[in-house]
N, C-alpha and C positions, 0 to 999 in steps of 0.2 A: 573361386579359389578353393572351395571345399572339396577335399579328396575323399575323405571317409568319415563316417559317424558310426561307431560300433560300441557294443556292450561287451565287456570282458569280466570274467570272474576274478577272484583274488589271485589265481595262478596265471592270469593272462590269457586264459582260454577264451577264444572267440567263437561261439557256436554258429553265428551267422554274420556274414559281412554284407556290404552294400551289393546291390544287384550286379554292377559291373565287375565286381571282384568275386562273384559267387558262381563262377562257371565250373563245369565238370573237369576233372583232371584228364590231361591228355598224355602224360608220361614225359613231356618235354619240360624239364625243370624250369628254365627261364620263363617260358610261357605260363606254366602253372604258378610260379612264384608271383607273377604279375596279375594273373586273372583268377586264380583259385585260392582265395585267402580265408575261406570259411573253415571252421573246425580246426583251427591252428592255435598254438600257444605263442603269444607275443610277450617275451620276458621284459618286464619293467617293474622292478621291485619298488622303486620310489613311488610310482603311481599306485601300485597295488596296496601299499602300506598306508597310503594317505586316508585318514579317517577324520581329520580335523579341519583342514583347509577346504573351503567350499569349491575351489577349483585350483588347478595347477597349470601354469603355462611354461612350456619348455621347447627348446629347439630339439628336433627329433631326426635322427638319421634312420630312414626307412631301409629295410633290408633289400629294397630295389635300387638303392643308391641315392634316392631323392632325399633332399634335406627339406624339412617342413617344420611348421609350428604345430605343436600338439597341445590341445586343451583337454584336461581330464577332470572329472568330478566324481567323488565317491558315490556309490549306490548302496542304499540300505534297504533290506527286506525284513520287515517285522523287527525293526531296531537292531538288526544284525548286519554288519558290513558284509555285503555280498561281493562287490567288485567295483568297477568304475565304468563310466561312460566316457568315451574318448572321441575327440573330433580332430581331424588332421587338415591343416591348411597348407597348400603349396606355396613355398616361399617364392619360387620362380614366377608362378602365375600372379601372386600378389604384387611382386615387383613390377611385372609387366602391366598390371592394372594401374599401379601408382604412376608408372611412366606414361601410360596412355592418358591418365587424368591430368598429369602435368602438361602434356602436349596440348590437351584440350583447353586447359586454363590459359596457357600461353596464347593460343589462337584467339580465345575469347577476349583476353586482355588486349591483344593487338587490334581486334575489331572494335572494341570499346574505345581504345585510344584513337583510332581512325575516326570513329563517329564523333568523339569529343572534339577532335581537331576541326572537323567539318562544321560542327555546330558552333564552335567558338569563332571560326572564320566567318560564317554567315552572320552571327550575332554582332561581331565587330564591324562587318560591312554595313549592317543595318544601323548601328549606332554612329558610324562615321559618315553616313549619308548627309546629314545636315551640315557637317563641316565641309564635305566635298562640294555641296551646293554653294556654301559661302565662298569657298575658294574659287569656284567657277565664276561667281558673281564679281569677285575682286578682279579676276582676269578680264572679264568683259568690260568692266568699268575702266580698267587701266588701258584698254584699247579704244576708249572713247564712247562706249555705249552707256550713256548716263540714264537711259530710260529703263534699264534693267532693274527689276525688283525681285527680291528673294521672297518666296512664299514661306511665311512663318507658321509652323505647325506645333511648336512647343513653347512652354513658358519657362524653360530652364535657361541656363547661361547662354547656350547656343541661340535660343530664341531671342534673348535680349540683344545678343551681338548682331543677329540678323536684322532686328528692328532698328538698331543703331546704324547699321550699314545702309538700310533703306532710307533712313532719315538723312544720312550723310549724302547719299547720291541725289536725293530730292533737293536738299539745301544747295549742293554743288550745282545742280542743274538750274535752280532758281538764281543763284549767284551769277552763273554764266549768262543767263538771259538778261538779268539786270545790267551786267557789264556790257553786253552787246547793245542794249538800249542806250545806256549812258554814252558809250563810244559813238553810237550813231548820232545822238544829240550833239556831242562835242564836235563831231565832224561837220554837221550842218551849221553849227555856230561859227566854226572856223572858216567854212566856205562862204 
């Protein structure tokens, strides 16, 4: 976004400009105004008279029509105010850079959000696996498979629930076997 950095005396005279603005005169005013800016006087009394402030920042309307920010700082030679050092920043290029940065940030935030959703989804699936196993076990037992046992891998509440489920199916299986034996004995006695 830096357009120029020049040294001007108290009258605004600029003995030498940046290389891209230091081309030979062609006689074409518009081209020379844009490309041949050395050895010219740029009037700016406010900047030329500044000897107190370490720097000044202002919006600057360049004679090419471009609006920019200008930062200037006084220059002293042997304790005598000689002139100022001026730096010009393109407002248009700065706004473009800000917009580009905003787009990049939005894209990065969207990617981070997507990654976060995927990670949360995977973590939730991992944490819900013991409950899903328990649910599958209940479903199998409700269909009559009393031999099904849930493999307990944790010592938390889900692990306690799985242990209780396994004990319940074992007790239920034992009760049914006892009931069958008792029923068979009663039937023999009756017959």
